[in-house]
Backbone as CSV, one residue per row, in Angstrom:
resi,resn,N_x,N_y,N_z,CA_x,CA_y,CA_z,C_x,C_y,C_z
1,UNK,-31.792,-6.801,6.952,-30.659,-6.475,6.202,-29.758,-7.831,6.136
2,UNK,-29.850,-8.752,6.936,-29.153,-10.020,6.836,-29.634,-10.798,5.717
3,UNK,-30.881,-10.493,5.243,-31.640,-11.243,4.106,-31.115,-10.541,2.733
4,UNK,-30.284,-9.520,2.769,-29.830,-8.892,1.536,-28.239,-8.588,1.642
5,UNK,-27.438,-9.656,1.364,-26.135,-9.669,1.425,-25.344,-8.722,0.483
6,UNK,-26.254,-8.271,-0.537,-25.506,-7.366,-1.621,-25.683,-5.909,-1.032
7,UNK,-26.548,-5.621,-0.221,-26.543,-4.228,0.292,-25.338,-3.944,1.190
8,UNK,-24.574,-2.797,1.135,-23.466,-2.551,1.825,-23.612,-2.164,3.229
9,UNK,-22.515,-2.396,4.044,-22.572,-1.800,5.417,-21.851,-0.543,5.369
10,UNK,-22.396,0.555,5.569,-21.622,1.780,5.664,-21.247,2.199,7.032
11,UNK,-20.001,2.358,7.349,-19.458,2.663,8.703,-19.098,4.028,8.741
12,UNK,-19.626,4.858,9.712,-19.135,6.233,9.906,-18.199,6.148,11.098
13,UNK,-16.943,6.412,10.843,-15.997,6.611,12.027,-16.144,7.766,13.067
14,UNK,-15.629,7.604,14.257,-15.544,8.752,15.112,-14.433,9.578,14.738
15,UNK,-13.885,10.491,15.725,-12.910,11.395,15.490,-13.485,12.705,14.691
16,UNK,-12.609,13.440,13.991,-13.083,14.489,13.257,-14.124,14.338,12.338
17,UNK,-14.882,15.184,11.981,-16.040,15.115,11.002,-15.602,14.685,9.565
18,UNK,-16.255,13.912,8.850,-15.867,13.496,7.677,-16.120,14.610,6.634
19,UNK,-15.700,14.440,5.328,-15.913,15.566,4.350,-17.412,15.709,4.157
20,UNK,-17.938,16.953,4.010,-19.444,17.285,3.996,-20.029,16.410,2.859
21,UNK,-19.394,16.286,1.743,-20.014,15.503,0.640,-19.947,13.948,0.787
22,UNK,-19.500,13.429,2.060,-19.418,12.105,2.148,-20.825,11.350,2.035
23,UNK,-21.849,12.217,2.307,-23.300,11.604,2.293,-23.655,11.101,0.898
24,UNK,-22.973,11.820,-0.173,-23.342,11.511,-1.496,-22.657,10.037,-1.933
25,UNK,-21.871,9.508,-1.069,-21.342,8.110,-1.323,-22.105,7.054,-0.584
26,UNK,-23.202,7.402,0.144,-23.940,6.405,0.938,-25.168,5.902,0.133
27,UNK,-25.253,4.827,-0.460,-26.310,4.176,-1.239,-27.530,4.077,-0.472
28,UNK,-28.600,4.008,-1.162,-29.976,3.796,-0.554,-29.844,2.189,-0.076
29,UNK,-30.595,1.902,0.950,-30.600,0.624,1.437,-29.435,0.108,2.191
30,UNK,-28.397,0.937,2.428,-27.225,0.618,3.162,-27.714,0.452,4.627
31,UNK,-26.821,-0.451,5.350,-27.044,-0.716,6.800,-25.914,0.358,7.343
32,UNK,-26.447,1.358,8.138,-25.558,2.328,8.505,-25.127,2.164,9.887
33,UNK,-23.802,2.143,10.187,-23.284,1.739,11.470,-22.364,3.035,11.954
34,UNK,-22.694,3.556,13.087,-21.936,4.668,13.577,-20.946,4.158,14.670
35,UNK,-19.677,4.516,14.593,-18.581,4.073,15.504,-18.485,5.158,16.504
36,UNK,-18.975,5.007,17.821,-18.753,5.986,18.846,-19.279,7.433,18.294
37,UNK,-18.468,8.475,18.337,-18.835,9.771,17.988,-19.223,9.933,16.446
38,UNK,-19.080,8.833,15.638,-19.627,8.778,14.345,-21.213,9.040,14.397
39,UNK,-21.834,8.805,15.493,-23.146,9.043,15.513,-23.434,10.441,15.470
40,UNK,-22.527,11.380,15.985,-22.861,12.631,15.999,-22.745,13.161,14.586
41,UNK,-21.633,12.648,13.813,-21.549,13.023,12.429,-22.701,12.491,11.630
42,UNK,-23.295,11.390,12.030,-24.458,10.987,11.255,-25.565,12.003,11.394
43,UNK,-25.890,12.444,12.712,-26.783,13.369,12.858,-26.628,14.683,12.154
44,UNK,-25.296,15.182,12.028,-24.965,16.371,11.325,-25.349,16.251,9.897
45,UNK,-25.154,14.928,9.383,-25.457,14.753,7.897,-26.900,14.327,7.780
46,UNK,-27.788,14.492,8.721,-29.173,14.130,8.725,-29.421,12.749,8.480
47,UNK,-28.682,11.791,9.132,-28.789,10.393,9.011,-29.136,9.734,10.325
48,UNK,-29.890,8.632,10.229,-30.145,7.817,11.424,-29.540,6.438,11.282
49,UNK,-28.593,6.215,11.957,-27.886,4.907,11.815,-28.860,3.688,12.299
50,UNK,-28.506,2.531,11.908,-29.112,1.341,12.309,-28.547,0.907,13.709
51,UNK,-27.140,1.173,13.857,-26.459,0.645,14.979,-25.511,1.616,15.418
52,UNK,-25.262,1.777,16.730,-24.153,2.637,17.315,-23.248,1.543,18.041
53,UNK,-21.853,1.601,17.823,-21.126,0.626,18.432,-19.756,1.201,18.821
54,UNK,-19.215,0.744,19.935,-17.850,1.256,20.475,-17.929,1.303,21.978
55,UNK,-16.940,1.876,22.511,-16.785,2.006,23.955,-17.501,3.457,24.345
56,UNK,-18.085,4.211,23.408,-18.838,5.383,23.614,-18.111,6.394,24.555
57,UNK,-16.946,6.346,24.391,-16.016,7.490,25.295,-15.964,8.805,24.596
58,UNK,-16.435,8.882,23.375,-16.232,10.153,22.658,-17.678,10.708,22.114
59,UNK,-18.645,9.941,22.209,-19.936,10.240,21.804,-20.586,11.425,22.607
60,UNK,-21.311,12.422,22.075,-21.800,13.431,22.862,-23.036,12.942,23.749
61,UNK,-23.200,13.513,24.945,-24.387,13.007,25.818,-25.629,13.335,25.020
62,UNK,-25.764,14.364,24.317,-26.972,14.684,23.583,-27.261,13.523,22.442
63,UNK,-26.249,13.236,21.811,-26.165,12.332,20.728,-26.645,10.835,21.255
64,UNK,-26.042,10.500,22.423,-26.446,9.251,23.012,-27.873,9.180,23.482
65,UNK,-28.274,10.354,24.096,-29.631,10.515,24.513,-30.631,10.248,23.338
66,UNK,-30.300,11.015,22.263,-31.148,10.962,21.074,-31.230,9.503,20.496
67,UNK,-30.118,8.845,20.386,-30.021,7.563,19.871,-31.072,6.646,20.816
68,UNK,-30.936,6.738,22.026,-31.911,5.944,22.949,-33.298,6.339,22.688
69,UNK,-33.600,7.521,22.527,-34.948,8.026,22.269,-35.410,7.523,20.980
70,UNK,-34.563,7.313,19.855,-34.907,6.817,18.616,-34.936,5.236,18.561
71,UNK,-34.587,4.695,19.736,-34.508,3.178,19.736,-33.610,2.542,18.932
72,UNK,-32.469,3.307,18.626,-31.293,2.862,17.809,-30.681,1.643,18.570
73,UNK,-30.321,0.653,17.898,-29.451,-0.427,18.582,-28.217,0.162,18.900
74,UNK,-27.740,-0.229,20.203,-26.426,0.229,20.707,-25.662,-1.010,21.216
75,UNK,-24.409,-1.082,20.821,-23.600,-2.191,21.362,-22.412,-1.461,22.012
76,UNK,-22.398,-1.429,23.267,-21.351,-0.912,24.082,-20.329,-1.840,24.609
77,UNK,-19.083,-1.436,24.411,-17.886,-2.297,24.913,-17.049,-1.573,25.970
78,UNK,-16.344,-2.286,26.739,-15.418,-1.724,27.705,-14.446,-0.845,27.011
79,UNK,-13.899,0.200,27.720,-12.815,0.933,27.314,-11.460,0.084,27.255
80,UNK,-11.525,-0.827,28.261,-10.305,-1.697,28.314,-10.572,-2.938,27.394
81,UNK,-10.040,-2.739,26.171,-10.296,-3.684,25.107,-9.010,-3.756,24.217
82,UNK,-8.854,-4.872,23.481,-7.662,-5.125,22.618,-8.032,-4.770,21.161
83,UNK,-9.136,-4.362,20.824,-9.544,-3.875,19.474,-10.047,-2.484,19.482
84,UNK,-9.766,-1.847,18.367,-10.343,-0.439,18.185,-11.808,-0.506,18.074
85,UNK,-12.531,0.554,18.151,-13.917,0.649,17.863,-14.305,0.241,16.481
86,UNK,-13.307,0.723,15.450,-13.620,0.308,14.099,-13.436,-1.254,13.921
87,UNK,-12.434,-1.843,14.561,-12.311,-3.252,14.437,-13.593,-3.920,14.882
88,UNK,-14.065,-3.515,16.023,-15.449,-4.081,16.450,-16.523,-3.882,15.463
89,UNK,-16.606,-2.767,14.875,-17.615,-2.588,13.727,-17.391,-3.429,12.663
90,UNK,-16.249,-3.566,12.233,-15.807,-4.456,11.057,-16.202,-5.923,11.458
91,UNK,-15.955,-6.300,12.605,-16.336,-7.764,13.095,-17.849,-7.861,12.848
92,UNK,-18.537,-6.760,13.366,-20.102,-6.840,13.285,-20.657,-6.910,11.937
93,UNK,-19.975,-6.248,11.051,-20.304,-6.140,9.596,-20.094,-7.400,8.849
94,UNK,-19.305,-8.319,9.326,-19.018,-9.644,8.696,-20.319,-10.403,8.662
95,UNK,-21.122,-10.160,9.715,-22.416,-10.975,9.769,-23.699,-10.295,9.124
96,UNK,-23.393,-9.227,8.411,-24.365,-8.592,7.902,-24.343,-8.430,6.256
97,UNK,-23.141,-8.244,5.813,-23.038,-7.987,4.375,-21.554,-8.324,3.963
98,UNK,-21.471,-8.659,2.614,-20.244,-8.914,1.978,-19.491,-7.681,1.383
99,UNK,-20.180,-6.555,1.650,-19.777,-5.387,1.071,-19.648,-4.202,2.224
100,UNK,-18.543,-3.576,2.378,-18.472,-2.516,3.295,-17.854,-1.189,2.740
101,UNK,-18.239,-0.127,3.402,-17.728,1.150,2.898,-17.576,2.054,4.199
102,UNK,-16.238,2.344,4.426,-15.949,3.159,5.721,-15.786,4.561,5.354
103,UNK,-16.340,5.475,6.099,-16.174,6.916,5.948,-15.395,7.513,7.197
104,UNK,-14.270,8.187,7.001,-13.550,8.755,8.008,-12.936,10.165,7.587
105,UNK,-12.193,10.634,8.536,-11.478,11.876,8.283,-9.949,11.688,8.109
106,UNK,-9.337,12.684,7.479,-7.877,12.585,7.486,-7.301,13.848,8.163
107,UNK,-8.129,14.524,8.892,-7.652,15.748,9.656,-7.350,15.678,11.038
108,UNK,-7.554,14.502,11.556,-7.151,14.131,13.078,-5.814,13.680,13.283
109,UNK,-5.774,12.707,14.198,-4.452,12.209,14.660,-4.038,11.184,13.454
110,UNK,-2.765,11.105,13.140,-2.266,10.448,11.969,-2.310,9.020,12.290
111,UNK,-2.037,8.611,13.587,-2.011,7.147,13.896,-3.440,6.611,13.870
112,UNK,-4.400,7.521,13.941,-5.911,6.973,13.905,-6.156,6.616,12.488
113,UNK,-5.817,7.659,11.604,-5.958,7.439,10.148,-5.236,6.226,9.764
114,UNK,-4.072,5.929,10.100,-3.228,4.820,9.744,-3.942,3.620,10.316
115,UNK,-4.550,3.724,11.537,-5.209,2.619,12.090,-6.407,2.133,11.276
116,UNK,-7.061,3.058,10.689,-8.239,2.768,9.854,-7.761,2.005,8.556
117,UNK,-6.714,2.301,8.035,-6.227,1.610,6.837,-5.743,0.253,7.238
118,UNK,-5.097,0.014,8.404,-4.585,-1.176,8.800,-5.747,-2.143,9.020
119,UNK,-6.712,-1.617,9.875,-7.860,-2.408,10.156,-8.721,-2.965,8.925
120,UNK,-8.792,-2.080,7.911,-9.390,-2.415,6.742,-8.592,-3.342,5.846
121,UNK,-7.315,-3.234,5.963,-6.389,-4.262,5.273,-6.526,-5.669,5.833
122,UNK,-6.756,-5.705,7.120,-6.904,-7.071,7.863,-8.238,-7.655,7.535
123,UNK,-9.290,-6.750,7.471,-10.636,-7.135,7.199,-10.916,-7.546,5.831
124,UNK,-10.131,-6.938,4.774,-10.390,-7.289,3.336,-10.769,-8.623,3.011
125,UNK,-9.990,-9.722,3.339,-10.301,-10.966,2.952,-11.673,-11.514,3.356
126,UNK,-12.371,-11.038,4.254,-13.727,-11.296,4.653,-14.709,-10.717,3.883
127,UNK,-14.433,-9.817,2.949,-15.493,-9.245,2.279,-15.284,-9.246,0.657
128,UNK,-16.326,-9.228,0.037,-16.392,-9.264,-1.455,-15.878,-7.886,-1.913
129,UNK,-16.250,-6.859,-1.275,-15.897,-5.425,-1.804,-15.743,-4.680,-0.498
130,UNK,-14.591,-3.966,-0.487,-14.013,-3.182,0.725,-13.552,-1.708,0.204
131,UNK,-14.295,-0.799,0.569,-13.993,0.675,0.086,-13.908,1.592,1.297
132,UNK,-13.260,2.790,1.124,-13.253,3.708,2.095,-13.315,5.112,1.529
133,UNK,-13.774,6.062,2.333,-13.530,7.550,1.966,-12.877,8.135,3.110
134,UNK,-11.567,8.480,3.026,-10.829,8.957,4.146,-10.534,10.444,3.796
135,UNK,-11.365,11.382,4.354,-11.209,12.796,3.973,-11.681,12.903,2.436
136,UNK,-10.946,13.298,1.590,-11.300,13.376,0.238,-10.653,12.374,-0.767
137,UNK,-9.907,11.337,-0.063,-9.260,10.237,-0.802,-10.157,8.939,-0.771
138,UNK,-10.383,8.349,-1.993,-11.144,7.240,-2.120,-10.235,6.047,-2.191
139,UNK,-10.489,4.980,-1.309,-9.631,3.983,-1.163,-10.269,2.629,-1.493
140,UNK,-9.704,1.879,-2.243,-10.186,0.496,-2.525,-9.216,-0.641,-1.926
141,UNK,-9.807,-1.582,-1.328,-8.949,-2.623,-0.907,-9.119,-3.985,-1.609
142,UNK,-7.985,-4.553,-2.077,-8.178,-5.741,-3.008,-7.209,-6.838,-2.525
143,UNK,-7.879,-8.000,-2.398,-7.070,-9.227,-2.149,-7.283,-10.342,-3.207
144,UNK,-7.990,-9.995,-4.250,-8.239,-10.942,-5.510,-8.238,-9.955,-6.688
145,UNK,-9.410,-9.406,-7.012,-9.421,-8.396,-8.038,-10.336,-7.348,-7.714
146,UNK,-10.229,-6.319,-8.492,-11.287,-5.081,-8.248,-11.170,-4.166,-9.493
147,UNK,-12.132,-3.239,-9.585,-12.252,-2.247,-10.508,-12.111,-0.914,-9.967
148,UNK,-11.275,-0.056,-10.638,-10.995,1.204,-10.308,-11.647,2.322,-11.224
149,UNK,-12.513,3.188,-10.862,-13.166,3.964,-11.619,-12.611,5.494,-11.785
150,UNK,-12.602,5.964,-12.881,-12.010,7.374,-13.146,-12.954,8.345,-12.513
151,UNK,-14.191,8.113,-12.152,-15.056,9.057,-11.569,-14.447,9.441,-10.062
152,UNK,-13.772,8.506,-9.685,-13.139,8.882,-8.270,-11.631,9.462,-8.334
153,UNK,-11.247,9.706,-9.534,-9.999,10.460,-9.815,-9.066,9.495,-10.635
154,UNK,-8.331,10.231,-11.447,-7.355,9.565,-12.343,-6.048,9.290,-11.843
155,UNK,-5.607,10.003,-10.858,-4.410,9.710,-10.116,-4.576,8.488,-9.170
156,UNK,-3.756,7.537,-9.410,-3.960,6.287,-8.584,-2.628,5.799,-8.017
157,UNK,-2.652,5.526,-6.672,-1.486,4.902,-6.104,-1.851,3.520,-5.544
158,UNK,-0.972,2.557,-5.747,-1.192,1.072,-5.301,-0.058,0.720,-4.424
159,UNK,-0.534,0.332,-3.208,0.509,-0.092,-2.138,0.006,-1.486,-1.698
160,UNK,1.095,-2.293,-1.242,0.770,-3.570,-0.430,0.592,-3.355,1.024
161,UNK,-0.352,-4.035,1.573,-0.498,-3.788,3.132,0.086,-5.094,3.911
162,UNK,0.840,-4.884,4.835,1.414,-6.082,5.479,2.479,-6.740,4.667
163,UNK,2.317,-8.028,4.352,3.396,-8.801,3.665,3.581,-8.339,2.178
164,UNK,4.364,-8.828,1.482,4.705,-8.519,0.118,3.336,-9.036,-0.678
165,UNK,3.200,-8.485,-1.879,2.144,-8.964,-2.798,2.727,-9.515,-3.963
166,UNK,2.150,-10.545,-4.487,2.610,-11.263,-5.725,1.687,-11.442,-6.819
167,UNK,1.972,-11.558,-7.934,1.063,-11.708,-9.226,0.121,-10.508,-9.205
168,UNK,0.792,-9.320,-9.121,-0.024,-8.066,-9.216,-0.138,-7.755,-10.696
169,UNK,-1.405,-7.301,-11.154,-1.628,-6.956,-12.535,-2.600,-5.645,-12.471
170,UNK,-2.106,-4.724,-13.482,-2.850,-3.498,-13.595,-3.086,-3.269,-15.083
171,UNK,-4.413,-3.158,-15.464,-4.786,-2.869,-16.746,-5.562,-1.650,-16.922
172,UNK,-5.244,-0.873,-17.877,-6.137,0.417,-18.075,-5.412,1.574,-17.524
173,UNK,-4.148,1.437,-17.014,-3.366,2.501,-16.531,-2.091,2.815,-17.376
174,UNK,-1.627,4.061,-17.171,-0.458,4.589,-17.971,0.681,3.582,-17.866
175,UNK,1.063,3.156,-16.582,2.080,2.172,-16.344,1.316,0.900,-15.781
176,UNK,1.380,-0.103,-16.753,0.633,-1.393,-16.345,1.601,-2.382,-15.798
177,UNK,1.102,-3.275,-15.011,1.877,-4.402,-14.414,1.406,-5.752,-14.860
178,UNK,2.219,-6.631,-14.954,1.716,-8.110,-15.337,2.693,-8.988,-14.466
179,UNK,1.921,-9.715,-13.616,2.542,-10.687,-12.650,3.606,-10.025,-11.854
180,UNK,3.353,-8.780,-11.426,4.416,-8.131,-10.660,4.676,-8.520,-9.094
181,UNK,5.740,-8.164,-8.577,6.061,-8.572,-7.069,6.242,-7.267,-6.459
182,UNK,5.448,-6.932,-5.442,5.468,-5.667,-4.664,5.952,-6.122,-3.212
183,UNK,7.236,-5.843,-2.932,7.706,-5.997,-1.448,6.982,-5.154,-0.532
184,UNK,6.927,-5.513,0.646,6.345,-4.589,1.648,7.139,-3.219,1.641
185,UNK,6.407,-2.151,1.682,6.950,-0.818,1.588,7.314,-0.325,0.268
186,UNK,7.110,-1.169,-0.741,7.419,-0.617,-2.070,6.619,0.439,-2.574
187,UNK,7.327,1.486,-3.335,6.591,2.633,-3.892,6.430,2.530,-5.440
188,UNK,6.565,1.247,-5.909,6.482,1.007,-7.427,5.196,1.421,-7.823
189,UNK,4.034,1.437,-7.061,2.687,1.787,-7.452,2.392,3.181,-7.311
190,UNK,3.347,3.962,-6.791,2.938,5.471,-6.373,2.739,6.300,-7.696
191,UNK,1.669,7.011,-7.541,1.318,8.083,-8.653,1.168,7.524,-10.066
192,UNK,0.363,6.442,-10.284,0.090,6.069,-11.517,-1.150,6.787,-12.119
193,UNK,-1.502,6.541,-13.327,-2.568,7.408,-14.034,-3.544,6.417,-14.615
194,UNK,-4.846,6.526,-14.430,-5.883,5.758,-14.959,-6.212,6.263,-16.302
195,UNK,-6.089,5.670,-17.371,-6.247,6.071,-18.705,-7.681,5.700,-19.339
196,UNK,-8.224,4.723,-18.706,-9.691,4.299,-19.037,-10.593,4.621,-18.039
197,UNK,-11.947,4.531,-18.410,-12.969,4.856,-17.454,-12.948,3.877,-16.324
198,UNK,-12.626,2.621,-16.650,-12.460,1.600,-15.634,-11.161,0.938,-15.713
199,UNK,-10.379,0.883,-14.645,-9.193,0.125,-14.685,-9.306,-1.188,-13.818
200,UNK,-8.602,-2.300,-14.141,-8.840,-3.411,-13.284,-7.358,-3.719,-12.679
201,UNK,-7.404,-4.197,-11.432,-6.278,-4.543,-10.588,-6.505,-6.036,-10.038
202,UNK,-5.625,-6.702,-10.085,-5.772,-8.233,-9.541,-4.426,-8.470,-8.701
203,UNK,-4.580,-9.410,-7.736,-3.407,-9.870,-7.070,-3.565,-11.386,-6.631
204,UNK,-2.445,-12.173,-6.903,-2.558,-13.563,-6.527,-2.500,-13.858,-5.052
205,UNK,-1.612,-13.123,-4.465,-1.322,-13.291,-2.986,-0.957,-12.031,-2.342
206,UNK,-1.656,-11.649,-1.313,-1.466,-10.425,-0.554,-2.705,-9.400,-0.545
207,UNK,-2.583,-8.272,-0.044,-3.656,-7.430,0.098,-3.151,-6.082,-0.498
208,UNK,-3.914,-5.336,-1.361,-3.513,-4.113,-1.892,-4.495,-3.104,-1.419
209,UNK,-3.972,-1.835,-1.211,-4.842,-0.690,-0.962,-4.585,0.291,-2.241
210,UNK,-5.559,0.728,-2.873,-5.599,1.454,-4.033,-6.069,2.914,-3.598
211,UNK,-5.330,3.944,-3.740,-5.578,5.306,-3.299,-5.748,6.239,-4.383
212,UNK,-7.073,6.840,-4.501,-7.302,7.924,-5.433,-7.495,9.159,-4.673
213,UNK,-6.418,9.948,-4.666,-6.444,11.376,-3.792,-7.421,12.348,-4.505
214,UNK,-7.916,13.216,-3.618,-8.743,14.354,-4.236,-9.993,13.647,-4.937
215,UNK,-10.651,12.776,-4.490,-11.642,12.153,-5.195,-13.013,13.023,-5.176
216,UNK,-13.066,13.893,-4.087,-14.253,14.797,-4.022,-13.790,16.104,-4.689
């Protein structure tokens, strides 16, 4: 897989199970990484991951036994650590591909879902493409430019992550922006509408998360 930087790394998060249709978003040839109990979700979806990673505190004994029987690579970390299991997976992904796709749930603890978004926002500058399916919402993370597709939903919200974002431009939307400034916490980009099959978003400085709710 390291010889094919265009193939994405797909990361299955632990916690509650992802949407049953999440498997439809996993492309052929992807390097599949299961974060802790994400292995159990992978098995439920009929998938065999390339790597299991995390402190393994929530993976089922049956799932762990199966992974060892299948000779699946396992990277186990101490429970006493400064990074979440997802952050560890993102660090690992940096050496495999320039494209990542994270699959998680929005039905568990709110702080865990928020942590997934925060971790992806921090990791975005290291990847060419950074996407996620959280529950039924499709997320695109942008630090330079990106394309937003109507097939993932025409309702689109754009937020800045961390510091303010400057030089924000939206094209193909009902409310377009040109060289806009989005301060931290701004709701200027809330509930926009994609009018074209493909919309474009760019930012000169900062990281954006683009949310398309009810994508599935």
